[in-house]
N, C-alpha and C positions, 0 to 999 in steps of 0.2 A: 334272330335273337333281335334286327333290326324293327321287326312289327312289332314283339315281344316290350322293346326298349319307346318304344313311339306313342306305343298306347295310353304309354304312365305319362305323358306332357299332359300339365292341364292347361297350357294357358299355350296363345299364339307366341310363337318365338319372335324375336325381332329382324327384319328382312337380313339376307344375310352381304345385304349392297344395297347400295340408293338406286334408284331410278328417277329420271324427270315427271316418273306415272308410275307406281304400281299397286299394285292388287293382290289380293290375296287370292288366291286356287285349290284346287287339289290334282295328283295321278292318282289313277285308278285302274285295273285292270281290264284288258279287252276280252280275257278268255273268255268270260260267260257274258258278252256281248250276244245276246242274240239277231241285233237286226246290222250285221255289218252292208256294206256296199256291195252293190251287184256291180260285175263287169263292165256296163252299162256304164254307171257312174263314176266309177275310176275311170274308162273311156273319157269320159267327156271332158270331167275333171282335168287329165292330163291334157285336152285341146285346150283349156281353158288357161291353164296355166303357162303354156308356150307361148299361146297370143298374147297373156298377159307381161311376158318379157320383150314384149318387139312395139310396144303404147306409145306413146308420148302425151300427156295429159300437164306438160308446162302452159299452157294456155289457158288450162284451169287453176293450175295455182297460182299464175301470174294475177288470178283476181282476188285473192289472197292478201290481206294488210300486212299481212308480216308473218314468220317461219315462228314456228315452222312450218311445210310447204306439203301437205299430207301426201297432196295427188300424187306427188313424186316421189313419193317415199316404196317402194315394195323390194322384198315383202316389209310387213311391219304397219302398213296400212293397205284394205280392201279395195281401191279406190282402181288400181290398177286389173284386180282379179275380178273387179265386176264386167269390166270390159272386156277381160277375157273372154268371159262366158256370154256375154255376149254377142263376140265375134263367132264363140262357136256354136250355140245354138240359133240366132242369128232369129231372135224372138219375133213374133208379132207386136204382142202385146205383155209390159212388164208394168206388175205392179209395185210400186215399195209403200211402204206403211213405215213411215216418217221421214218428212221432206227435210226434218235440221236446212243446214246453210246453204242445201243444194247441191255438195260437191258429187254427194252420189249420181244423182238425177243427173249428174252434165256430165260425170262421168261415163255413164251407160250410153245416154242418149246421142255422144260422141261420135259412136261407132253403132248408130242402132240401121237398121234398114232404112231407107229412105217412106215406104207405107206401113211401117210401124209407129208404135207409139207410146209411152211413157206416162201412166197416170201414177200421181203420186199423194198417200193421203198424210194430215197432219190436223193438231185439234186446232191450230193458229194457221191464218196467212201466210205465207212466204214472206211476204212485206212485213209482217210485226216482229221478224226476227232479226234482231241486232247486225248480225254475223253473217246475213246472207250474203251468196257472192248471185245472185240469181238477177237476170232483169228481164226487164218485158219483152224483148226481143227473143227471148226462149221460151218465148210462149207464143210467139206470134205463127208459127208456120203449121200451130196444133199436133204439133208430135210430143210434146209436154203440154200433161195437163193438171193442175192441182185438183184435189176436194177438201176443202176443207170440215171435216167432218171426223168424228168419236164413232169408229167402227166396234167401240167393245161396247157398244149397246146394242143390242136382239136387232131393235127398230134401227136406227142406224144402217147396222149391217144389214139387215134386209133390202133395204132403199140400195144398195153398191152391189147386192150378191152375184147376180147376172153377171156383170160385169169383171167381178172378180176372180169371178169360178171361169173365164174364159183365157186366161195369164196364162200364158209359156215360160214365166220365171218370175218369181216371188223375191223381194228382197224384203227384212223383216227385221226393221233395226229400230224398235220402240222405247218402251217405258228400263227395260234390261233387269225387271225382277220377277222375269220368271212367268209369272203369276200369270202377265196378260196377254206372253206368248204363249201360254198352254190355252189359255182361253181361246184365243185364234185359231191353232188347228183344231181345239175341237169343234170350232164353229165354219171351220175349213171339210173337216173331216162329214158331220151336218149335210153339206149344203152338196161336196163333191167338186170335184175340179173337172172341168170339161177335160184339157190336155195336157195330166201326166205330168204339171210342171216340174221343175228343180225350185227350192226351194231355199235361201241362203239365210242363213242366220247370223250378223254381227253380235258379239262378244258371249259367246257361248263357253270361253273358262272363265266368265265371271261368275265367282261363287256362288251369287242370287241365280246366276244361270243352268247350273252344273246340273243340278234335279231333271229341269225343262228339258234338256239336251237330251242328258241319260233314259228318260222316260219316252219319247220320240220309237215311235213302233212301226219304223218305215225305214228304208237302208238309208247312211247313212254314212258322211265323212268326214272325219275331222280333217282342215287344210290352212288351221291355228297360223302354223311357221311359213305359207304361201299367199299367206289374206293380212286381218290385225292382230295383232300382237296379244289384244283380249278376246282371238279366239274369232275365229269362223270356221263357221256347217254348211254343209248344202246334201240336205235330202231329197235323197228319188220318189216323188210322189207315187204312189199307190194307193186307190181303192180302198179303204178298208173294208173286212170280209164280215158280210153278214156271219150274226150265230150261229145259223141254221146250215151254212156252204159246209 
């Protein structure tokens, strides 16, 4: 009866309550989802969640000019979860697509092994972001590097494909329109990833991201309740099988 009546709705209903920031999304079944998480994906996520509950990002929050102090909010924001995955995986190379104000980079770098590094990409320099919390000193040890490049273009992606393909952990936080994210996945499939990394996506519950997330054909796990309120999902990368295999 609920489904039958719901289909009669011709327009979006008003939200049942108000929040400081709210977006439309959708709930959908999982019994018809063929790409469920593996035991290894569940295990590493549990380890990351356990670590996330112990970390402090207060020093990063202090760089923000005013509240909300997002790095300290967990669950509800993804910063501590990102730190948890770094502690659980101990990656040698993290690729971040979307530098923004730098809070994600700093949250991951804080717990990065000494010999490891983060390479973050954006279409403009961190210095041009009026909300940046990054400082010159954050780059001085060579463990955090920013490339100003639009990797949505084939030529530019090819320029950095060897670096990207060596990642152990990839965090994708770009346009959130679902289209660019899907294009990036296809580029990664085409080029291949050497280390079978875990890929974390931001905003998977946003309306424009739902289709992209649903169409990922690899083991995946929705960690929204433990990450960003607008959606956090993690994918265990598996090289696509060739058609004749």
